mmJSON file of the N, C-alpha and C atoms, coordinates in Angstrom:
{"data_MODEL":{"atom_site":{
"group_PDB":["ATOM","ATOM","ATOM","ATOM","ATOM","ATOM","ATOM","ATOM","ATOM","ATOM","ATOM","ATOM","ATOM","ATOM","ATOM","ATOM","ATOM","ATOM","ATOM","ATOM","ATOM","ATOM","ATOM","ATOM","ATOM","ATOM","ATOM","ATOM","ATOM","ATOM","ATOM","ATOM","ATOM","ATOM","ATOM","ATOM","ATOM","ATOM","ATOM","ATOM","ATOM","ATOM","ATOM","ATOM","ATOM","ATOM","ATOM","ATOM","ATOM","ATOM","ATOM","ATOM","ATOM","ATOM","ATOM","ATOM","ATOM","ATOM","ATOM","ATOM","ATOM","ATOM","ATOM","ATOM","ATOM","ATOM","ATOM","ATOM","ATOM","ATOM","ATOM","ATOM","ATOM","ATOM","ATOM","ATOM","ATOM","ATOM","ATOM","ATOM","ATOM","ATOM","ATOM","ATOM","ATOM","ATOM","ATOM","ATOM","ATOM","ATOM","ATOM","ATOM","ATOM","ATOM","ATOM","ATOM","ATOM","ATOM","ATOM","ATOM","ATOM","ATOM","ATOM","ATOM","ATOM","ATOM","ATOM","ATOM","ATOM","ATOM","ATOM","ATOM","ATOM","ATOM","ATOM","ATOM","ATOM","ATOM","ATOM","ATOM","ATOM","ATOM","ATOM","ATOM","ATOM","ATOM","ATOM","ATOM","ATOM","ATOM","ATOM","ATOM","ATOM","ATOM","ATOM","ATOM","ATOM","ATOM","ATOM","ATOM","ATOM","ATOM","ATOM","ATOM","ATOM","ATOM","ATOM","ATOM","ATOM","ATOM","ATOM","ATOM","ATOM","ATOM","ATOM","ATOM","ATOM","ATOM","ATOM","ATOM","ATOM","ATOM","ATOM","ATOM","ATOM","ATOM","ATOM","ATOM","ATOM","ATOM","ATOM","ATOM","ATOM","ATOM","ATOM","ATOM","ATOM","ATOM","ATOM","ATOM","ATOM","ATOM","ATOM","ATOM","ATOM","ATOM","ATOM","ATOM","ATOM","ATOM","ATOM","ATOM","ATOM","ATOM","ATOM","ATOM","ATOM","ATOM","ATOM","ATOM","ATOM","ATOM","ATOM","ATOM","ATOM","ATOM","ATOM"],
"id":[1,2,3,4,5,6,7,8,9,10,11,12,13,14,15,16,17,18,19,20,21,22,23,24,25,26,27,28,29,30,31,32,33,34,35,36,37,38,39,40,41,42,43,44,45,46,47,48,49,50,51,52,53,54,55,56,57,58,59,60,61,62,63,64,65,66,67,68,69,70,71,72,73,74,75,76,77,78,79,80,81,82,83,84,85,86,87,88,89,90,91,92,93,94,95,96,97,98,99,100,101,102,103,104,105,106,107,108,109,110,111,112,113,114,115,116,117,118,119,120,121,122,123,124,125,126,127,128,129,130,131,132,133,134,135,136,137,138,139,140,141,142,143,144,145,146,147,148,149,150,151,152,153,154,155,156,157,158,159,160,161,162,163,164,165,166,167,168,169,170,171,172,173,174,175,176,177,178,179,180,181,182,183,184,185,186,187,188,189,190,191,192,193,194,195,196,197,198,199,200,201,202,203,204,205,206,207],
"type_symbol":["N","C","C","N","C","C","N","C","C","N","C","C","N","C","C","N","C","C","N","C","C","N","C","C","N","C","C","N","C","C","N","C","C","N","C","C","N","C","C","N","C","C","N","C","C","N","C","C","N","C","C","N","C","C","N","C","C","N","C","C","N","C","C","N","C","C","N","C","C","N","C","C","N","C","C","N","C","C","N","C","C","N","C","C","N","C","C","N","C","C","N","C","C","N","C","C","N","C","C","N","C","C","N","C","C","N","C","C","N","C","C","N","C","C","N","C","C","N","C","C","N","C","C","N","C","C","N","C","C","N","C","C","N","C","C","N","C","C","N","C","C","N","C","C","N","C","C","N","C","C","N","C","C","N","C","C","N","C","C","N","C","C","N","C","C","N","C","C","N","C","C","N","C","C","N","C","C","N","C","C","N","C","C","N","C","C","N","C","C","N","C","C","N","C","C","N","C","C","N","C","C","N","C","C","N","C","C"],
"label_atom_id":["N","CA","C","N","CA","C","N","CA","C","N","CA","C","N","CA","C","N","CA","C","N","CA","C","N","CA","C","N","CA","C","N","CA","C","N","CA","C","N","CA","C","N","CA","C","N","CA","C","N","CA","C","N","CA","C","N","CA","C","N","CA","C","N","CA","C","N","CA","C","N","CA","C","N","CA","C","N","CA","C","N","CA","C","N","CA","C","N","CA","C","N","CA","C","N","CA","C","N","CA","C","N","CA","C","N","CA","C","N","CA","C","N","CA","C","N","CA","C","N","CA","C","N","CA","C","N","CA","C","N","CA","C","N","CA","C","N","CA","C","N","CA","C","N","CA","C","N","CA","C","N","CA","C","N","CA","C","N","CA","C","N","CA","C","N","CA","C","N","CA","C","N","CA","C","N","CA","C","N","CA","C","N","CA","C","N","CA","C","N","CA","C","N","CA","C","N","CA","C","N","CA","C","N","CA","C","N","CA","C","N","CA","C","N","CA","C","N","CA","C","N","CA","C","N","CA","C","N","CA","C","N","CA","C","N","CA","C","N","CA","C"],
"label_alt_id":[null,null,null,null,null,null,null,null,null,null,null,null,null,null,null,null,null,null,null,null,null,null,null,null,null,null,null,null,null,null,null,null,null,null,null,null,null,null,null,null,null,null,null,null,null,null,null,null,null,null,null,null,null,null,null,null,null,null,null,null,null,null,null,null,null,null,null,null,null,null,null,null,null,null,null,null,null,null,null,null,null,null,null,null,null,null,null,null,null,null,null,null,null,null,null,null,null,null,null,null,null,null,null,null,null,null,null,null,null,null,null,null,null,null,null,null,null,null,null,null,null,null,null,null,null,null,null,null,null,null,null,null,null,null,null,null,null,null,null,null,null,null,null,null,null,null,null,null,null,null,null,null,null,null,null,null,null,null,null,null,null,null,null,null,null,null,null,null,null,null,null,null,null,null,null,null,null,null,null,null,null,null,null,null,null,null,null,null,null,null,null,null,null,null,null,null,null,null,null,null,null,null,null,null,null,null,null],
"label_comp_id":["UNK","UNK","UNK","UNK","UNK","UNK","UNK","UNK","UNK","UNK","UNK","UNK","UNK","UNK","UNK","UNK","UNK","UNK","UNK","UNK","UNK","UNK","UNK","UNK","UNK","UNK","UNK","UNK","UNK","UNK","UNK","UNK","UNK","UNK","UNK","UNK","UNK","UNK","UNK","UNK","UNK","UNK","UNK","UNK","UNK","UNK","UNK","UNK","UNK","UNK","UNK","UNK","UNK","UNK","UNK","UNK","UNK","UNK","UNK","UNK","UNK","UNK","UNK","UNK","UNK","UNK","UNK","UNK","UNK","UNK","UNK","UNK","UNK","UNK","UNK","UNK","UNK","UNK","UNK","UNK","UNK","UNK","UNK","UNK","UNK","UNK","UNK","UNK","UNK","UNK","UNK","UNK","UNK","UNK","UNK","UNK","UNK","UNK","UNK","UNK","UNK","UNK","UNK","UNK","UNK","UNK","UNK","UNK","UNK","UNK","UNK","UNK","UNK","UNK","UNK","UNK","UNK","UNK","UNK","UNK","UNK","UNK","UNK","UNK","UNK","UNK","UNK","UNK","UNK","UNK","UNK","UNK","UNK","UNK","UNK","UNK","UNK","UNK","UNK","UNK","UNK","UNK","UNK","UNK","UNK","UNK","UNK","UNK","UNK","UNK","UNK","UNK","UNK","UNK","UNK","UNK","UNK","UNK","UNK","UNK","UNK","UNK","UNK","UNK","UNK","UNK","UNK","UNK","UNK","UNK","UNK","UNK","UNK","UNK","UNK","UNK","UNK","UNK","UNK","UNK","UNK","UNK","UNK","UNK","UNK","UNK","UNK","UNK","UNK","UNK","UNK","UNK","UNK","UNK","UNK","UNK","UNK","UNK","UNK","UNK","UNK","UNK","UNK","UNK","UNK","UNK","UNK"],
"label_asym_id":["A","A","A","A","A","A","A","A","A","A","A","A","A","A","A","A","A","A","A","A","A","A","A","A","A","A","A","A","A","A","A","A","A","A","A","A","A","A","A","A","A","A","A","A","A","A","A","A","A","A","A","A","A","A","A","A","A","A","A","A","A","A","A","A","A","A","A","A","A","A","A","A","A","A","A","A","A","A","A","A","A","A","A","A","A","A","A","A","A","A","A","A","A","A","A","A","A","A","A","A","A","A","A","A","A","A","A","A","A","A","A","A","A","A","A","A","A","A","A","A","A","A","A","A","A","A","A","A","A","A","A","A","A","A","A","A","A","A","A","A","A","A","A","A","A","A","A","A","A","A","A","A","A","A","A","A","A","A","A","A","A","A","A","A","A","A","A","A","A","A","A","A","A","A","A","A","A","A","A","A","A","A","A","A","A","A","A","A","A","A","A","A","A","A","A","A","A","A","A","A","A","A","A","A","A","A","A"],
"label_entity_id":["1","1","1","1","1","1","1","1","1","1","1","1","1","1","1","1","1","1","1","1","1","1","1","1","1","1","1","1","1","1","1","1","1","1","1","1","1","1","1","1","1","1","1","1","1","1","1","1","1","1","1","1","1","1","1","1","1","1","1","1","1","1","1","1","1","1","1","1","1","1","1","1","1","1","1","1","1","1","1","1","1","1","1","1","1","1","1","1","1","1","1","1","1","1","1","1","1","1","1","1","1","1","1","1","1","1","1","1","1","1","1","1","1","1","1","1","1","1","1","1","1","1","1","1","1","1","1","1","1","1","1","1","1","1","1","1","1","1","1","1","1","1","1","1","1","1","1","1","1","1","1","1","1","1","1","1","1","1","1","1","1","1","1","1","1","1","1","1","1","1","1","1","1","1","1","1","1","1","1","1","1","1","1","1","1","1","1","1","1","1","1","1","1","1","1","1","1","1","1","1","1","1","1","1","1","1","1"],
"label_seq_id":[1,1,1,2,2,2,3,3,3,4,4,4,5,5,5,6,6,6,7,7,7,8,8,8,9,9,9,10,10,10,11,11,11,12,12,12,13,13,13,14,14,14,15,15,15,16,16,16,17,17,17,18,18,18,19,19,19,20,20,20,21,21,21,22,22,22,23,23,23,24,24,24,25,25,25,26,26,26,27,27,27,28,28,28,29,29,29,30,30,30,31,31,31,32,32,32,33,33,33,34,34,34,35,35,35,36,36,36,37,37,37,38,38,38,39,39,39,40,40,40,41,41,41,42,42,42,43,43,43,44,44,44,45,45,45,46,46,46,47,47,47,48,48,48,49,49,49,50,50,50,51,51,51,52,52,52,53,53,53,54,54,54,55,55,55,56,56,56,57,57,57,58,58,58,59,59,59,60,60,60,61,61,61,62,62,62,63,63,63,64,64,64,65,65,65,66,66,66,67,67,67,68,68,68,69,69,69],
"pdbx_PDB_ins_code":[null,null,null,null,null,null,null,null,null,null,null,null,null,null,null,null,null,null,null,null,null,null,null,null,null,null,null,null,null,null,null,null,null,null,null,null,null,null,null,null,null,null,null,null,null,null,null,null,null,null,null,null,null,null,null,null,null,null,null,null,null,null,null,null,null,null,null,null,null,null,null,null,null,null,null,null,null,null,null,null,null,null,null,null,null,null,null,null,null,null,null,null,null,null,null,null,null,null,null,null,null,null,null,null,null,null,null,null,null,null,null,null,null,null,null,null,null,null,null,null,null,null,null,null,null,null,null,null,null,null,null,null,null,null,null,null,null,null,null,null,null,null,null,null,null,null,null,null,null,null,null,null,null,null,null,null,null,null,null,null,null,null,null,null,null,null,null,null,null,null,null,null,null,null,null,null,null,null,null,null,null,null,null,null,null,null,null,null,null,null,null,null,null,null,null,null,null,null,null,null,null,null,null,null,null,null,null],
"Cartn_x":[155.426,154.423,153.316,152.926,151.975,150.555,149.631,148.294,147.552,146.431,145.633,145.193,144.905,144.29,145.288,146.623,147.567,148.269,147.742,148.41,148.028,148.914,148.558,147.348,147.281,146.198,144.864,144.833,143.652,143.181,144.138,143.77,143.21,143.698,143.115,141.734,141.454,140.17,139.161,139.629,138.714,138.41,139.379,139.041,138.157,138.328,137.41,135.94,135.856,134.472,133.903,134.654,134.122,133.667,134.469,133.994,132.654,132.559,131.291,130.131,130.387,129.282,128.915,129.821,129.562,128.673,129.086,128.211,126.862,126.672,125.438,124.596,125.231,124.587,124.062,124.821,124.459,123.18,123.218,122.126,120.78,120.941,119.869,119.259,120.096,119.725,118.93,119.459,118.708,117.385,117.35,115.991,115.04,115.465,114.676,114.189,115.096,114.737,113.649,113.794,112.745,111.443,111.368,110.153,109.499,110.355,109.79,109.124,109.853,109.379,108.073,107.988,106.767,105.61,105.725,104.791,104.288,105.227,104.896,104.162,104.603,104.009,102.599,102.319,100.95,100.028,100.635,99.815,99.533,100.302,100.117,100.826,101.968,102.583,103.088,103.37,103.897,105.391,106.158,107.524,107.643,106.61,106.574,106.336,105.394,105.148,106.41,107.045,108.318,109.408,109.521,110.497,110.174,108.842,108.46,108.693,108.386,108.639,110.106,110.942,112.353,112.949,112.564,112.926,112.516,111.32,110.819,111.641,111.912,112.688,114.157,114.739,116.101,116.136,115.085,115.028,115.097,114.54,114.598,115.974,116.653,117.932,119.074,118.926,120.062,119.8,120.543,120.314,120.686,120.082,120.484,121.921,122.559,123.949,124.159,123.055,123.175,121.981,122.133,121.014,119.753,118.617,117.343,116.744,115.965,115.302,113.861],
"Cartn_y":[212.913,213.572,214.013,215.252,215.813,215.519,215.12,214.883,216.303,216.377,217.515,217.951,217.011,217.348,217.802,217.63,218.035,219.346,220.141,221.354,222.385,223.262,224.283,225.129,225.493,226.313,225.598,224.303,223.52,223.51,223.302,223.276,224.62,225.739,227.007,227.119,226.57,226.619,225.75,224.586,223.736,224.418,225.003,225.728,226.922,227.554,228.731,228.229,227.184,226.573,226.121,225.553,225.109,226.328,227.378,228.591,229.159,229.158,229.595,228.698,227.329,226.47,226.732,226.986,227.186,228.451,229.472,230.693,230.477,229.797,229.53,228.688,227.674,226.918,227.711,228.63,229.58,230.422,230.912,231.74,230.861,229.62,228.734,228.417,228.202,227.879,229.089,230.313,231.496,231.62,231.491,231.487,230.486,229.267,228.218,228.472,229.061,229.347,230.458,231.472,232.543,231.985,231.081,230.439,229.704,228.875,228.13,229.048,230.106,231.081,231.763,232.106,232.74,231.771,230.486,229.501,229.27,229.309,229.105,230.354,231.588,232.791,232.943,232.427,232.571,231.367,230.465,229.432,228.273,228.214,227.193,225.895,225.99,224.8,225.085,224.041,224.241,223.724,224.102,223.679,222.118,221.587,220.127,219.359,219.948,219.403,219.374,220.477,220.634,219.613,219.567,218.608,217.156,216.797,215.45,215.13,216.007,215.772,215.767,216.598,216.561,215.133,214.682,213.368,212.216,212.363,211.322,211.358,212.5,212.617,212.126,212.483,212.059,210.568,209.927,208.499,207.797,208.492,207.95,208.108,209.207,209.531,208.822,208.55,207.888,206.427,205.548,204.131,203.673,202.698,202.223,201.715,201.794,201.398,199.856,199.114,197.668,197.178,195.945,195.419,195.186,195.455,195.237,194.018,193.312,192.089,192.373],
"Cartn_z":[38.189,37.435,38.351,38.411,39.209,38.586,39.468,38.981,38.998,38.27,38.194,39.638,40.473,41.767,42.813,42.586,43.556,43.286,42.257,42.048,43.099,43.456,44.464,44.093,42.803,42.34,42.435,42.115,42.276,43.743,44.644,46.118,46.46,45.998,46.32,45.77,44.519,43.949,44.7,45.205,46.032,47.338,47.946,49.245,49.019,47.849,47.599,47.378,46.655,46.488,47.741,48.607,49.88,50.756,50.784,51.352,50.793,49.441,48.891,49.278,49.307,49.65,51.14,52.025,53.395,53.566,52.849,52.899,52.35,51.278,50.738,51.669,52.315,53.262,54.454,54.877,55.948,55.529,54.352,53.873,53.764,53.26,53.174,54.559,55.505,56.879,57.486,57.241,57.784,57.159,55.829,55.155,55.617,55.818,56.291,57.746,58.618,59.962,59.944,59.087,58.989,58.577,57.607,57.14,58.288,58.958,60.071,61.186,61.464,62.512,62.072,60.789,60.349,60.346,59.965,60.12,61.537,62.429,63.869,64.365,64.025,64.468,63.931,62.7,62.107,62.582,63.441,63.968,62.941,61.888,60.835,61.301,61.905,62.419,63.904,64.621,65.948,65.888,66.893,66.97,67.057,67.807,68.058,66.609,65.836,64.543,63.68,63.741,62.861,63.373,64.702,65.243,64.89,65.027,64.751,63.296,62.317,60.942,60.638,61.268,61.051,61.448,62.655,63.134,62.107,61.665,60.727,59.374,58.81,57.62,57.994,59.057,59.382,59.493,60.034,60.025,58.668,57.664,56.321,55.697,56.117,55.46,56.18,57.412,58.275,58.438,57.728,57.895,59.284,59.89,61.185,61.18,62.388,62.423,62.331,62.357,62.373,61.473,60.894,60.105,60.911,60.315,60.953,60.316,61.12,60.595,60.247],
"occupancy":[1.0,1.0,1.0,1.0,1.0,1.0,1.0,1.0,1.0,1.0,1.0,1.0,1.0,1.0,1.0,1.0,1.0,1.0,1.0,1.0,1.0,1.0,1.0,1.0,1.0,1.0,1.0,1.0,1.0,1.0,1.0,1.0,1.0,1.0,1.0,1.0,1.0,1.0,1.0,1.0,1.0,1.0,1.0,1.0,1.0,1.0,1.0,1.0,1.0,1.0,1.0,1.0,1.0,1.0,1.0,1.0,1.0,1.0,1.0,1.0,1.0,1.0,1.0,1.0,1.0,1.0,1.0,1.0,1.0,1.0,1.0,1.0,1.0,1.0,1.0,1.0,1.0,1.0,1.0,1.0,1.0,1.0,1.0,1.0,1.0,1.0,1.0,1.0,1.0,1.0,1.0,1.0,1.0,1.0,1.0,1.0,1.0,1.0,1.0,1.0,1.0,1.0,1.0,1.0,1.0,1.0,1.0,1.0,1.0,1.0,1.0,1.0,1.0,1.0,1.0,1.0,1.0,1.0,1.0,1.0,1.0,1.0,1.0,1.0,1.0,1.0,1.0,1.0,1.0,1.0,1.0,1.0,1.0,1.0,1.0,1.0,1.0,1.0,1.0,1.0,1.0,1.0,1.0,1.0,1.0,1.0,1.0,1.0,1.0,1.0,1.0,1.0,1.0,1.0,1.0,1.0,1.0,1.0,1.0,1.0,1.0,1.0,1.0,1.0,1.0,1.0,1.0,1.0,1.0,1.0,1.0,1.0,1.0,1.0,1.0,1.0,1.0,1.0,1.0,1.0,1.0,1.0,1.0,1.0,1.0,1.0,1.0,1.0,1.0,1.0,1.0,1.0,1.0,1.0,1.0,1.0,1.0,1.0,1.0,1.0,1.0,1.0,1.0,1.0,1.0,1.0,1.0],
"B_iso_or_equiv":[0.0,0.0,0.0,0.0,0.0,0.0,0.0,0.0,0.0,0.0,0.0,0.0,0.0,0.0,0.0,0.0,0.0,0.0,0.0,0.0,0.0,0.0,0.0,0.0,0.0,0.0,0.0,0.0,0.0,0.0,0.0,0.0,0.0,0.0,0.0,0.0,0.0,0.0,0.0,0.0,0.0,0.0,0.0,0.0,0.0,0.0,0.0,0.0,0.0,0.0,0.0,0.0,0.0,0.0,0.0,0.0,0.0,0.0,0.0,0.0,0.0,0.0,0.0,0.0,0.0,0.0,0.0,0.0,0.0,0.0,0.0,0.0,0.0,0.0,0.0,0.0,0.0,0.0,0.0,0.0,0.0,0.0,0.0,0.0,0.0,0.0,0.0,0.0,0.0,0.0,0.0,0.0,0.0,0.0,0.0,0.0,0.0,0.0,0.0,0.0,0.0,0.0,0.0,0.0,0.0,0.0,0.0,0.0,0.0,0.0,0.0,0.0,0.0,0.0,0.0,0.0,0.0,0.0,0.0,0.0,0.0,0.0,0.0,0.0,0.0,0.0,0.0,0.0,0.0,0.0,0.0,0.0,0.0,0.0,0.0,0.0,0.0,0.0,0.0,0.0,0.0,0.0,0.0,0.0,0.0,0.0,0.0,0.0,0.0,0.0,0.0,0.0,0.0,0.0,0.0,0.0,0.0,0.0,0.0,0.0,0.0,0.0,0.0,0.0,0.0,0.0,0.0,0.0,0.0,0.0,0.0,0.0,0.0,0.0,0.0,0.0,0.0,0.0,0.0,0.0,0.0,0.0,0.0,0.0,0.0,0.0,0.0,0.0,0.0,0.0,0.0,0.0,0.0,0.0,0.0,0.0,0.0,0.0,0.0,0.0,0.0,0.0,0.0,0.0,0.0,0.0,0.0],
"pdbx_formal_charge":[null,null,null,null,null,null,null,null,null,null,null,null,null,null,null,null,null,null,null,null,null,null,null,null,null,null,null,null,null,null,null,null,null,null,null,null,null,null,null,null,null,null,null,null,null,null,null,null,null,null,null,null,null,null,null,null,null,null,null,null,null,null,null,null,null,null,null,null,null,null,null,null,null,null,null,null,null,null,null,null,null,null,null,null,null,null,null,null,null,null,null,null,null,null,null,null,null,null,null,null,null,null,null,null,null,null,null,null,null,null,null,null,null,null,null,null,null,null,null,null,null,null,null,null,null,null,null,null,null,null,null,null,null,null,null,null,null,null,null,null,null,null,null,null,null,null,null,null,null,null,null,null,null,null,null,null,null,null,null,null,null,null,null,null,null,null,null,null,null,null,null,null,null,null,null,null,null,null,null,null,null,null,null,null,null,null,null,null,null,null,null,null,null,null,null,null,null,null,null,null,null,null,null,null,null,null,null],
"auth_seq_id":[1,1,1,2,2,2,3,3,3,4,4,4,5,5,5,6,6,6,7,7,7,8,8,8,9,9,9,10,10,10,11,11,11,12,12,12,13,13,13,14,14,14,15,15,15,16,16,16,17,17,17,18,18,18,19,19,19,20,20,20,21,21,21,22,22,22,23,23,23,24,24,24,25,25,25,26,26,26,27,27,27,28,28,28,29,29,29,30,30,30,31,31,31,32,32,32,33,33,33,34,34,34,35,35,35,36,36,36,37,37,37,38,38,38,39,39,39,40,40,40,41,41,41,42,42,42,43,43,43,44,44,44,45,45,45,46,46,46,47,47,47,48,48,48,49,49,49,50,50,50,51,51,51,52,52,52,53,53,53,54,54,54,55,55,55,56,56,56,57,57,57,58,58,58,59,59,59,60,60,60,61,61,61,62,62,62,63,63,63,64,64,64,65,65,65,66,66,66,67,67,67,68,68,68,69,69,69],
"auth_comp_id":["UNK","UNK","UNK","UNK","UNK","UNK","UNK","UNK","UNK","UNK","UNK","UNK","UNK","UNK","UNK","UNK","UNK","UNK","UNK","UNK","UNK","UNK","UNK","UNK","UNK","UNK","UNK","UNK","UNK","UNK","UNK","UNK","UNK","UNK","UNK","UNK","UNK","UNK","UNK","UNK","UNK","UNK","UNK","UNK","UNK","UNK","UNK","UNK","UNK","UNK","UNK","UNK","UNK","UNK","UNK","UNK","UNK","UNK","UNK","UNK","UNK","UNK","UNK","UNK","UNK","UNK","UNK","UNK","UNK","UNK","UNK","UNK","UNK","UNK","UNK","UNK","UNK","UNK","UNK","UNK","UNK","UNK","UNK","UNK","UNK","UNK","UNK","UNK","UNK","UNK","UNK","UNK","UNK","UNK","UNK","UNK","UNK","UNK","UNK","UNK","UNK","UNK","UNK","UNK","UNK","UNK","UNK","UNK","UNK","UNK","UNK","UNK","UNK","UNK","UNK","UNK","UNK","UNK","UNK","UNK","UNK","UNK","UNK","UNK","UNK","UNK","UNK","UNK","UNK","UNK","UNK","UNK","UNK","UNK","UNK","UNK","UNK","UNK","UNK","UNK","UNK","UNK","UNK","UNK","UNK","UNK","UNK","UNK","UNK","UNK","UNK","UNK","UNK","UNK","UNK","UNK","UNK","UNK","UNK","UNK","UNK","UNK","UNK","UNK","UNK","UNK","UNK","UNK","UNK","UNK","UNK","UNK","UNK","UNK","UNK","UNK","UNK","UNK","UNK","UNK","UNK","UNK","UNK","UNK","UNK","UNK","UNK","UNK","UNK","UNK","UNK","UNK","UNK","UNK","UNK","UNK","UNK","UNK","UNK","UNK","UNK","UNK","UNK","UNK","UNK","UNK","UNK"],
"auth_asym_id":["A","A","A","A","A","A","A","A","A","A","A","A","A","A","A","A","A","A","A","A","A","A","A","A","A","A","A","A","A","A","A","A","A","A","A","A","A","A","A","A","A","A","A","A","A","A","A","A","A","A","A","A","A","A","A","A","A","A","A","A","A","A","A","A","A","A","A","A","A","A","A","A","A","A","A","A","A","A","A","A","A","A","A","A","A","A","A","A","A","A","A","A","A","A","A","A","A","A","A","A","A","A","A","A","A","A","A","A","A","A","A","A","A","A","A","A","A","A","A","A","A","A","A","A","A","A","A","A","A","A","A","A","A","A","A","A","A","A","A","A","A","A","A","A","A","A","A","A","A","A","A","A","A","A","A","A","A","A","A","A","A","A","A","A","A","A","A","A","A","A","A","A","A","A","A","A","A","A","A","A","A","A","A","A","A","A","A","A","A","A","A","A","A","A","A","A","A","A","A","A","A","A","A","A","A","A","A"],
"auth_atom_id":["N","CA","C","N","CA","C","N","CA","C","N","CA","C","N","CA","C","N","CA","C","N","CA","C","N","CA","C","N","CA","C","N","CA","C","N","CA","C","N","CA","C","N","CA","C","N","CA","C","N","CA","C","N","CA","C","N","CA","C","N","CA","C","N","CA","C","N","CA","C","N","CA","C","N","CA","C","N","CA","C","N","CA","C","N","CA","C","N","CA","C","N","CA","C","N","CA","C","N","CA","C","N","CA","C","N","CA","C","N","CA","C","N","CA","C","N","CA","C","N","CA","C","N","CA","C","N","CA","C","N","CA","C","N","CA","C","N","CA","C","N","CA","C","N","CA","C","N","CA","C","N","CA","C","N","CA","C","N","CA","C","N","CA","C","N","CA","C","N","CA","C","N","CA","C","N","CA","C","N","CA","C","N","CA","C","N","CA","C","N","CA","C","N","CA","C","N","CA","C","N","CA","C","N","CA","C","N","CA","C","N","CA","C","N","CA","C","N","CA","C","N","CA","C","N","CA","C","N","CA","C","N","CA","C","N","CA","C","N","CA","C"],
"pdbx_PDB_model_num":[1,1,1,1,1,1,1,1,1,1,1,1,1,1,1,1,1,1,1,1,1,1,1,1,1,1,1,1,1,1,1,1,1,1,1,1,1,1,1,1,1,1,1,1,1,1,1,1,1,1,1,1,1,1,1,1,1,1,1,1,1,1,1,1,1,1,1,1,1,1,1,1,1,1,1,1,1,1,1,1,1,1,1,1,1,1,1,1,1,1,1,1,1,1,1,1,1,1,1,1,1,1,1,1,1,1,1,1,1,1,1,1,1,1,1,1,1,1,1,1,1,1,1,1,1,1,1,1,1,1,1,1,1,1,1,1,1,1,1,1,1,1,1,1,1,1,1,1,1,1,1,1,1,1,1,1,1,1,1,1,1,1,1,1,1,1,1,1,1,1,1,1,1,1,1,1,1,1,1,1,1,1,1,1,1,1,1,1,1,1,1,1,1,1,1,1,1,1,1,1,1,1,1,1,1,1,1]
}}}
């Protein structure tokens, strides 16, 4: 008995959705990069401030590889 997830058509649909997600991710990244560059060009933020904040946020999102005391 074939499951819903193993049909060839479903696999094609999953791959198509993945391709759509990758394209949307690319467009979001381009938009974010443009906004960052404009903020830097206008002197509102520096690259260092952006990098510092990105590292800070990444620290919240990425748990340490070992338990902390």
